[in-house]
C-alpha positions as CSV (number, residue, x, y, z in Angstrom):
1,M,-0.2,0.5,-0.2
2,K,1.2,3.4,-0.5
3,S,0.3,6.8,1.6
4,V,-1.0,10.4,-1.6
5,S,-1.9,13.6,0.4
6,F,-3.7,15.7,-2.2
7,G,-3.6,19.4,-1.7
8,V,-7.1,20.5,0.0
9,P,-6.9,23.1,3.0
10,E,-4.7,21.8,5.5
11,Q,-7.7,21.5,8.3
12,L,-8.8,19.0,5.3
13,S,-5.9,17.4,4.8
14,V,-7.0,13.7,4.0
15,T,-4.7,11.0,3.4
16,V,-6.0,8.1,1.3
17,R,-4.5,4.7,1.1
18,L,-3.5,2.8,-2.4
19,D,-2.8,-0.5,-3.7
20,E,-0.3,-0.7,-5.8
21,R,-2.3,-1.2,-9.3
22,E,-4.0,2.3,-8.3
23,S,-0.6,3.8,-7.7
24,S,0.8,2.3,-10.9
25,V,-2.5,3.8,-12.7
26,I,-1.6,7.8,-10.9
27,Q,2.6,6.6,-11.9
28,W,1.0,6.2,-15.8
29,L,-1.4,9.7,-15.8
30,D,1.7,11.9,-14.6
31,Y,4.0,10.2,-17.8
32,R,0.9,10.7,-20.2
33,E,0.3,14.0,-18.9
34,A,4.3,14.4,-19.1
35,Q,4.5,13.4,-22.6
36,R,1.7,15.3,-23.6
37,R,3.1,18.5,-22.4
38,V,6.8,18.1,-23.7
39,S,5.0,16.6,-28.0
40,T,4.1,20.6,-27.9
41,M,7.8,21.4,-27.2
42,N,10.1,22.7,-29.9
43,I,13.3,20.9,-29.8
44,C,16.7,21.1,-31.3
45,L,19.6,18.7,-31.7
46,I,22.8,20.1,-32.8
47,G,26.2,18.0,-32.9
48,P,28.9,16.8,-35.3
49,S,28.7,13.7,-38.1
50,G,28.6,11.0,-35.5
51,A,26.9,11.9,-32.4
52,G,23.8,10.6,-33.1
53,K,21.3,13.4,-33.5
54,G,19.9,11.1,-36.4
55,T,18.9,8.3,-33.8
56,H,17.6,10.6,-31.1
57,T,15.5,12.7,-33.2
58,V,14.1,9.6,-34.6
59,H,13.7,8.5,-31.2
60,L,12.2,11.9,-29.6
61,A,10.0,12.1,-32.6
62,E,8.2,8.2,-31.6
63,K,7.8,8.9,-28.0
64,F,6.3,12.2,-28.0
65,G,4.8,12.3,-31.4
66,L,6.7,15.5,-32.0
67,V,7.2,16.2,-35.8
68,Q,10.5,15.4,-36.9
69,V,12.4,18.0,-39.2
70,S,16.1,17.2,-41.3
71,T,17.5,19.1,-44.0
72,G,18.5,16.0,-45.7
73,N,15.0,14.3,-45.1
74,L,13.2,17.9,-46.3
75,L,15.5,17.8,-48.7
76,R,15.2,14.1,-50.7
77,E,11.5,14.2,-50.1
78,N,11.0,17.7,-52.3
79,L,13.3,15.5,-54.7
80,D,11.0,12.5,-55.2
81,K,7.8,14.6,-55.0
82,R,9.3,16.7,-57.3
83,T,7.8,19.9,-56.0
84,A,9.1,23.2,-57.3
85,L,11.9,23.5,-54.6
86,G,13.1,19.8,-55.5
87,I,13.2,20.5,-59.2
88,L,15.2,24.0,-58.4
89,A,17.4,21.8,-56.1
90,D,17.9,19.1,-58.7
91,K,19.3,21.0,-61.2
92,Y,21.7,23.1,-58.8
93,M,22.8,19.0,-58.2
94,A,22.6,18.1,-61.6
95,Q,25.1,21.0,-62.9
96,G,27.6,20.1,-59.7
97,E,26.4,23.4,-57.9
98,L,25.6,23.0,-54.0
99,V,22.3,23.7,-52.5
100,P,21.8,27.6,-52.1
101,D,21.1,28.4,-47.8
102,E,17.7,29.9,-49.3
103,V,16.5,27.1,-50.9
104,V,17.2,24.9,-48.4
105,E,15.5,27.7,-46.2
106,A,12.4,27.8,-48.1
107,M,12.0,23.9,-47.6
108,I,12.2,24.4,-44.0
109,E,9.3,27.6,-44.3
110,E,7.3,25.1,-46.5
111,K,7.4,22.4,-43.5
112,L,6.5,24.4,-40.4
113,H,4.2,25.9,-42.6
114,S,2.5,23.1,-43.3
115,I,2.7,21.3,-39.2
116,P,-0.5,21.3,-37.0
117,A,0.1,24.5,-34.4
118,K,-0.8,21.7,-31.5
119,S,1.9,19.5,-32.6
120,G,6.0,19.9,-31.5
121,I,9.0,20.2,-33.7
122,V,12.1,18.3,-33.2
123,F,14.8,20.0,-35.6
124,D,18.0,17.7,-36.7
125,G,21.1,19.5,-37.6
126,F,19.8,22.3,-38.0
127,P,20.6,25.1,-37.9
128,R,24.2,25.0,-38.4
129,T,24.7,29.3,-38.6
130,V,24.0,31.8,-37.2
131,E,22.4,33.4,-39.5
132,Q,20.2,30.0,-39.7
133,A,19.3,30.7,-35.8
134,K,18.3,34.3,-36.7
135,F,16.2,32.9,-39.7
136,L,14.2,30.2,-37.8
137,D,13.8,33.1,-34.9
138,A,12.1,35.1,-37.2
139,L,10.3,32.4,-38.9
140,S,9.3,30.4,-35.8
141,K,8.1,33.9,-34.8
142,R,5.4,34.1,-38.2
143,V,4.4,30.6,-37.2
144,K,3.4,31.4,-33.8
145,R,6.1,29.2,-32.3
146,R,9.3,29.4,-30.3
147,L,12.9,27.5,-29.9
148,D,11.9,25.8,-26.3
149,V,15.5,24.0,-26.5
150,V,18.7,23.8,-27.5
151,V,20.5,20.2,-26.8
152,S,24.2,20.6,-27.7
153,F,25.5,17.1,-28.0
154,R,28.8,17.0,-26.4
155,I,31.2,14.3,-27.5
156,S,34.6,13.4,-27.8
157,D,36.7,12.9,-30.8
158,E,38.0,9.3,-29.9
159,E,34.1,8.5,-30.0
160,V,33.0,10.3,-32.9
161,V,35.6,8.7,-35.2
162,K,35.2,5.4,-33.8
163,R,31.4,5.7,-34.6
164,V,31.3,7.1,-37.6
165,T,34.6,4.3,-39.2
166,G,31.7,1.9,-37.9
167,R,29.6,2.9,-40.0
168,L,27.3,0.8,-42.8
169,I,24.0,1.9,-45.2
170,C,21.9,-0.8,-46.8
171,T,21.8,1.0,-50.5
172,K,18.6,-0.8,-50.9
173,C,16.2,1.1,-48.5
174,L,19.3,4.1,-46.9
175,A,18.8,1.7,-43.1
176,P,21.2,2.9,-41.1
177,F,24.1,0.2,-39.5
178,H,26.5,0.2,-37.3
179,K,29.8,-2.2,-36.8
180,T,29.4,-2.5,-33.4
181,Y,26.4,-0.8,-32.3
182,R,23.6,-2.0,-34.2
183,T,25.0,-5.1,-36.3
184,F,22.8,-6.3,-39.3
185,N,20.1,-9.0,-38.5
186,E,17.3,-8.5,-40.8
187,C,16.4,-6.0,-43.5
188,P,13.3,-3.9,-42.4
189,S,11.8,-3.6,-45.7
190,G,12.6,-7.6,-46.1
191,E,14.2,-7.1,-49.0
192,C,17.7,-7.9,-48.9
193,R,20.3,-10.4,-46.8
194,G,22.9,-8.0,-46.0
195,E,24.1,-8.3,-49.5
196,H,24.0,-4.0,-50.0
197,L,25.3,-3.0,-47.1
198,S,28.1,-0.1,-48.0
199,Q,30.0,2.2,-46.4
200,R,30.3,5.9,-47.3
201,M,33.9,6.7,-49.0
202,D,34.2,9.7,-45.9
203,D,33.8,7.6,-43.0
204,T,36.9,7.3,-43.0
205,A,39.1,8.7,-39.8
206,A,41.0,11.2,-41.5
207,I,37.7,12.6,-43.0
208,A,36.1,12.0,-39.4
209,R,38.4,14.0,-38.3
210,N,38.9,17.4,-40.6
211,R,34.6,17.1,-40.6
212,L,35.3,17.2,-36.4
213,R,37.2,20.8,-37.3
214,V,35.0,22.4,-39.7
215,F,32.3,21.6,-37.2
216,Q,34.1,22.8,-34.4
217,R,34.6,26.0,-36.8
218,S,31.8,27.0,-37.3
219,V,28.8,25.9,-34.0
220,G,30.6,28.0,-31.2
221,P,28.9,31.2,-32.5
222,V,25.8,29.1,-32.4
223,L,26.2,28.0,-29.1
224,H,27.0,31.4,-28.2
225,Y,23.4,32.8,-29.4
226,Y,21.6,30.1,-27.9
227,Q,23.3,30.6,-24.8
228,Q,22.6,34.2,-24.7
229,S,19.1,33.6,-24.8
230,G,19.1,31.0,-22.3
231,R,18.3,28.4,-24.7
232,L,21.0,25.9,-24.4
233,V,22.1,22.6,-22.9
234,L,24.6,20.7,-22.9
235,L,24.4,17.3,-23.0
236,N,27.4,14.7,-22.5
237,A,26.7,12.4,-25.5
238,D,29.6,9.8,-25.3
239,G,28.6,6.2,-24.1
240,D,25.9,3.9,-25.9
241,A,22.6,5.0,-27.1
242,D,20.4,4.0,-24.6
243,S,22.3,5.6,-22.0
244,V,22.5,9.0,-24.1
245,G,18.6,8.9,-24.8
246,S,18.2,8.8,-21.1
247,R,19.9,11.6,-20.4
248,L,18.1,13.5,-22.8
249,N,15.1,12.9,-22.0
250,Q,15.8,14.0,-18.6
251,A,16.9,17.0,-19.7
252,I,14.2,17.6,-21.7
253,E,11.8,16.8,-18.9
254,S,13.7,18.7,-16.9
255,V,13.8,22.3,-19.6
256,R,9.6,21.2,-19.9
257,S,8.7,21.3,-16.0
258,G,10.3,24.5,-15.4
259,K,13.7,22.9,-13.4
260,G,15.9,22.4,-16.1
261,E,19.5,24.6,-15.7
262,F,20.1,26.1,-19.1
263,A,23.9,26.6,-19.8
264,T,26.0,29.6,-18.7
265,A,28.9,31.5,-20.3
266,E,31.5,30.0,-18.1
267,D,29.7,26.8,-18.4
268,L,29.7,26.9,-22.9
269,S,34.0,28.6,-22.4
270,K,35.0,24.7,-20.1
271,T,33.7,23.0,-23.4
272,E,34.8,25.7,-26.2
273,R,38.5,24.2,-28.2
274,T,41.0,26.2,-30.1
275,I,40.6,24.5,-33.8
276,K,43.5,24.3,-36.0
277,F,42.4,24.3,-39.4
278,I,45.4,22.3,-41.9
279,P,44.6,21.8,-45.1
280,L,45.9,18.6,-47.3
281,I,48.3,19.9,-49.4
282,V,50.4,22.4,-47.9
283,S,52.9,25.2,-49.9
284,S,57.0,25.1,-49.4
285,G,56.5,28.5,-49.5
286,A,55.1,31.9,-49.1
287,N,55.3,34.6,-51.9
288,K,55.6,37.8,-50.7
289,A,54.4,39.6,-54.0
290,A,51.3,37.2,-54.5
291,L,48.6,39.4,-55.6
292,N,45.6,37.2,-53.9
293,L,42.3,38.9,-54.5
294,L,38.3,38.0,-53.1
295,L,35.3,39.7,-54.9
296,L,32.7,40.3,-53.4
297,G,29.2,41.8,-54.0
298,A,25.9,40.6,-54.4
299,P,24.2,37.8,-56.5
300,G,24.0,39.6,-60.4
301,C,27.0,42.1,-59.4
302,G,29.1,40.9,-61.9
303,K,31.8,39.2,-60.3
304,G,32.6,36.3,-62.3
305,T,32.4,38.9,-65.5
306,Q,34.8,40.6,-63.8
307,A,37.0,38.3,-62.2
308,D,37.8,36.5,-66.0
309,L,38.6,40.0,-67.2
310,L,41.1,40.9,-63.8
311,S,42.4,37.2,-64.4
312,R,43.9,37.7,-68.1
313,Q,45.1,40.9,-67.2
314,F,46.8,40.1,-64.3
315,N,47.3,36.3,-65.5
316,L,46.5,35.2,-62.4
317,R,44.0,32.1,-61.7
318,H,40.6,32.6,-61.6
319,F,38.4,30.3,-59.7
320,A,34.8,29.8,-58.0
321,P,33.6,26.8,-55.5
322,G,30.7,26.3,-58.1
323,D,33.5,25.5,-60.9
324,L,35.5,23.9,-58.3
325,F,32.7,21.3,-58.2
326,I,32.1,20.6,-61.3
327,E,35.9,20.1,-62.2
328,H,35.9,17.2,-59.2
329,L,32.6,15.7,-60.7
330,K,33.9,15.4,-64.1
331,N,37.4,14.0,-63.8
332,Q,35.8,11.8,-61.0
333,T,38.4,12.8,-58.2
334,E,38.2,11.5,-54.3
335,L,36.5,14.4,-53.3
336,G,34.1,14.4,-56.4
337,L,33.2,10.7,-55.8
338,V,32.8,11.9,-52.4
339,A,30.6,14.9,-53.0
340,K,28.5,13.0,-55.7
341,S,27.6,9.8,-53.3
342,Y,25.7,12.3,-51.1
343,M,23.9,14.1,-54.7
344,D,22.9,10.4,-56.2
345,Q,21.0,9.8,-52.1
346,G,19.6,13.6,-52.2
347,E,21.8,14.9,-49.5
348,L,22.9,18.1,-48.8
349,V,27.1,18.2,-49.4
350,P,28.9,18.2,-46.7
351,D,30.7,22.0,-46.1
352,D,33.9,20.6,-45.0
353,I,34.1,19.4,-49.0
354,T,34.0,22.4,-50.1
355,D,36.4,23.8,-48.1
356,T,39.0,21.4,-49.2
357,M,38.7,21.5,-52.7
358,I,39.1,25.1,-52.3
359,S,42.2,24.1,-49.7
360,E,43.7,21.9,-51.8
361,R,43.2,24.3,-54.9
362,L,44.9,27.4,-53.3
363,A,47.5,25.2,-52.6
364,Q,48.8,24.1,-56.6
365,P,51.5,25.9,-57.9
366,D,49.9,27.7,-60.8
367,T,48.7,30.3,-57.5
368,S,52.3,31.1,-56.7
369,D,51.1,34.4,-58.3
370,G,48.2,35.1,-57.0
371,F,44.8,33.9,-57.0
372,I,41.1,35.5,-57.5
373,L,38.5,34.3,-55.6
374,D,35.2,35.0,-56.2
375,G,32.2,33.2,-54.4
376,F,33.9,32.1,-51.2
377,P,33.4,32.9,-48.3
378,R,29.8,34.0,-48.1
379,N,29.6,33.4,-44.8
380,A,31.5,34.2,-40.8
381,R,31.9,30.3,-40.8
382,Q,33.7,30.0,-45.0
383,A,35.8,33.6,-44.1
384,S,37.2,31.9,-40.8
385,A,38.5,29.0,-42.9
386,L,40.0,30.6,-45.5
387,K,41.7,32.7,-42.6
388,E,42.7,29.3,-41.4
389,M,43.6,28.0,-44.7
390,L,45.9,31.4,-45.9
391,A,47.9,31.2,-42.8
392,A,49.1,27.4,-42.8
393,L,49.9,28.1,-46.2
394,R,51.5,30.8,-45.4
395,R,50.1,33.6,-47.6
396,K,47.6,36.5,-46.9
397,L,45.1,38.7,-48.8
398,S,46.0,41.0,-50.7
399,G,42.9,43.1,-50.7
400,V,38.8,42.2,-51.3
401,L,36.9,44.0,-54.2
402,H,33.3,44.9,-53.0
403,I,31.4,45.2,-56.4
404,K,29.0,47.5,-55.4
405,V,25.2,47.9,-57.0
406,P,21.9,48.2,-55.3
407,D,18.8,45.7,-54.8
408,D,16.8,47.0,-57.7
409,E,19.3,47.0,-60.7
410,I,20.0,43.1,-59.2
411,G,16.6,43.1,-60.0
412,E,17.0,43.6,-63.2
413,R,20.0,42.0,-64.1
414,L,19.4,38.9,-62.9
415,S,15.6,38.8,-64.5
416,G,17.5,39.0,-67.9
417,R,20.1,36.3,-67.3
418,V,20.6,33.5,-69.6
419,I,22.9,30.7,-69.6
420,C,24.3,27.7,-71.8
421,R,23.3,24.5,-70.2
422,Q,26.1,22.6,-72.7
423,C,29.0,24.6,-71.0
424,H,27.9,26.9,-69.0
425,T,28.8,30.4,-70.4
426,P,26.4,33.5,-69.4
427,Y,24.8,35.6,-70.6
428,H,22.5,38.8,-70.8
429,L,20.2,39.5,-72.8
430,K,20.9,43.3,-72.1
431,F,24.1,43.6,-71.3
432,K,25.9,41.1,-72.8
433,P,24.0,39.3,-76.0
434,P,24.7,36.4,-77.7
435,A,25.5,36.8,-81.1
436,H,23.0,35.1,-82.5
437,A,19.4,35.3,-80.5
438,G,18.7,32.1,-77.8
439,L,22.4,30.2,-78.6
440,C,25.9,29.9,-77.2
441,D,28.5,31.7,-78.9
442,L,31.0,29.4,-78.1
443,C,29.2,25.8,-78.6
444,R,25.8,26.9,-80.2
445,S,23.9,25.7,-78.0
446,P,20.8,26.8,-76.8
447,L,20.1,29.1,-74.0
448,S,17.7,29.3,-71.1
449,H,16.7,32.0,-68.0
450,P,18.2,30.1,-64.9
451,D,15.6,28.4,-62.5
452,D,16.8,30.6,-59.6
453,D,15.9,34.0,-61.5
454,T,12.3,34.3,-60.3
455,P,11.6,37.4,-58.6
456,E,10.6,34.8,-55.3
457,A,14.1,33.6,-55.7
458,I,16.4,37.0,-56.1
459,S,14.7,38.1,-53.1
460,A,15.5,35.3,-51.2
461,R,19.6,35.6,-52.6
462,L,19.3,39.4,-51.7
463,N,18.1,38.7,-48.3
464,T,20.6,35.8,-47.6
465,F,23.3,38.1,-49.3
466,H,22.5,40.9,-46.8
467,S,22.6,39.0,-43.5
468,Q,25.6,36.6,-44.0
469,T,27.7,38.7,-46.7
470,E,27.3,42.0,-45.8
471,P,28.9,40.9,-42.3
472,L,31.8,39.8,-44.3
473,I,32.0,43.3,-45.7
474,D,32.6,45.3,-42.5
475,G,34.9,42.8,-41.4
476,Y,37.1,42.9,-44.2
477,R,36.7,47.5,-44.2
478,A,37.4,47.3,-40.4
479,A,40.6,45.1,-41.3
480,G,41.6,47.5,-44.2
481,L,41.0,44.7,-46.9
482,L,38.0,46.3,-48.3
483,V,37.9,48.6,-51.8
484,E,34.7,49.5,-53.2
485,V,33.7,49.6,-56.9
486,D,30.5,50.9,-57.9
487,G,29.3,48.6,-59.9
488,T,26.4,50.6,-61.9
489,G,28.2,51.3,-65.2
490,S,28.8,49.4,-68.5
491,V,30.2,46.5,-68.4
492,D,33.9,47.8,-69.8
493,A,33.4,50.9,-67.6
494,V,33.4,48.4,-63.9
495,G,36.0,46.7,-65.6
496,K,38.1,50.0,-65.6
497,A,37.7,50.5,-61.8
498,V,38.2,47.4,-60.9
499,F,41.8,46.9,-62.7
500,E,42.5,50.6,-61.2
501,A,41.7,48.8,-57.9
502,A,43.4,45.9,-58.0
503,K,46.5,47.7,-59.4
504,R,46.7,49.5,-56.7
505,L,46.1,46.6,-54.7
506,A,49.4,45.1,-56.0
507,D,52.8,45.5,-54.4
508,P,54.6,48.0,-55.9
509,G,58.0,46.6,-55.6
510,H,56.9,44.0,-57.9
511,F,53.8,44.9,-60.0
512,E,56.4,44.7,-63.0
513,K,56.0,40.8,-62.8
514,F,52.4,40.4,-63.1
515,R,52.5,42.9,-66.3
516,P,49.3,43.3,-66.4
517,R,47.1,43.7,-70.1
518,T,45.7,47.3,-70.8
519,S,42.1,47.5,-69.3
520,R,39.6,46.6,-72.3
């Protein structure tokens, strides 16, 4: 028997004797009430690849009736259903390009609008940047939600490497397994006996450690953002899945009941580490006369066109992330095959793949006199990565050229763009028309408008630029590296201004080494 005192006035206090069955019923009702309250919470799980976010996201969704939201699942869902966003993402991937943040964010926005107000949400691995965190807060406010708690999985590097290198996946049904923690017994779909089990090309110890460095570099600002708003919980994610799951459930229940202890700034500082990014290839020496340039500007400002001109004028290599992806995919390099493995499964290519492509390219001998980098960095994480790459290569930026164009003119420019689907040569119906209407000058293939040059897509891309890239411009200005160029004139006029700006940035004592050609 068990005694239970009910909260009635003291003078009327009643003690009721309950048998074990009745006590169990009350415990079950308490559990159901707790479960009901958790089912309306909005939760985010953050951690490196291999920390177990996906496993525990599924567990929370099933246990508490939460709606699971992950960028990978959303991308696959949109690709499979051939939605407008899925078709757009597919065309980016088919061209060997990364799916832009604004497309992923649009998918998340559509998803949140479709979820009933009474249903809670558990986010898996999103947001990954402060910009995405601010986007999610603004979106949550619009749909009358609030992110209640962000759980950061704290796990040792050794444990991550152990988990990642043991991962297996069924290529038939995409069910995950592990050599140690979840061995194959039977196929969930009953279609195979294990013959379709495979390990990803990038599930190696070296890549896992590099991916950890990339994650640790980018996650710090996100954690600080949520700590300052009193929503961050630090969770020990070492150990088996049951133990971690038990700690996670306790943490979420504590937050729900109002008894949770959120991380303090001191708690967070104890868990942070200084990360040193090491490129796969390191140059043998630095060239002080090198002219190392970044071109920044809103989409459609003419960065690519002006970078091509500068490349010819100064005999420097020009490259952009999209071009590098196409090259790696075409040549079937190791990085290209890894990227393709993600794209083939309808998943976003991890940031460290892009970073490694940039790092390897910067270290090639043909960049010893300098380079022109276009389209990277686009956010604070990439800027930090680039700084560390250059430091490891014992090089530094000569300057950053910002081509300024107002938003209304950007809209006009982007709406007139056409591109060759065969060789990817860009044209503009007004500013750079092809010699023969509708045909590429180089390969005579048909031209078409890019799929992301609709008014809605242009607006989203500009918003991404203002929120993610503009802060970099302010940072480079403060560092004395920024040179602003008016990009509203003709291609020739802007080209002359860009040429003169680059000329001023070149080391005067070594300027003749570049032997620049006369600007057009």
